[in-house]
C-alpha positions in Angstrom: -281.6 234.1 39.1 -280.3 230.2 40.1 -277.7 229.2 37.3 -277.2 225.3 38.1 -274.5 223.1 36.0 -274.2 219.5 36.5 -270.8 219.1 36.0 -270.6 215.4 37.1 -269.8 213.7 33.9 -267.1 216.2 33.2 -263.6 216.2 33.6 -261.4 218.5 34.6 -260.8 221.8 32.9 -263.9 221.7 31.0 -266.1 222.5 34.5 -263.8 225.5 35.4 -264.2 226.6 31.6 -268.0 226.2 31.6 -268.2 228.0 34.9 -265.9 231.0 34.6 -268.4 231.6 31.3 -271.6 231.6 33.6 -269.8 233.8 36.1 -269.2 236.6 33.8 -273.0 236.2 32.8 -274.3 236.8 35.6 -276.5 239.5 36.8 -276.5 241.4 40.6 -278.2 238.9 43.4 -277.7 236.2 41.0 -276.3 232.5 42.4 -274.4 229.7 40.4 -275.2 226.1 41.8 -272.6 223.8 40.5 -271.8 219.8 41.0 -268.7 218.5 40.5 -267.3 215.0 40.9 -263.7 214.8 39.6 -260.9 215.2 41.5 -258.9 217.8 39.5 -262.3 219.9 39.5 -262.9 219.5 43.4 -260.0 221.2 44.3 -259.4 223.8 41.4 -262.3 225.3 41.3 -262.6 226.5 45.0 -259.3 227.9 44.3 -260.0 229.8 41.5 -263.2 231.2 43.2 -261.2 231.7 46.2 -258.1 233.6 44.1 -260.5 235.7 42.3 -263.0 236.8 45.1 -266.4 234.7 44.4 -268.2 234.0 48.3 -269.2 230.3 47.7 -270.5 227.8 50.5 -269.6 224.2 49.4 -271.4 220.5 50.8 -270.2 217.1 50.2 -271.9 214.1 49.4 -271.1 210.2 50.6 -271.1 210.0 46.7 -268.0 211.9 46.3 -269.9 214.7 44.7 -269.7 218.3 45.8 -272.2 221.0 45.5 -270.6 224.1 45.4 -273.5 227.5 45.9 -271.3 230.5 44.2 -272.6 234.2 44.5 -272.1 237.3 42.4 -269.9 239.2 44.3 
């Protein structure tokens, strides 16, 4: 299952909190696609994912938005 979360209109720490809730609900082979625009979130969320061991890929867009595809560990 793919969980999608558009956090482009939200500021840190709300995207981090909501993403953590989604990660807790994810089952085996689930993925989460999150879109971020807030500078704090774009820094904090990848650091958090690395720290707790979630594999993810990141794509940056010219608009300043980044999209993270997070896989369940």
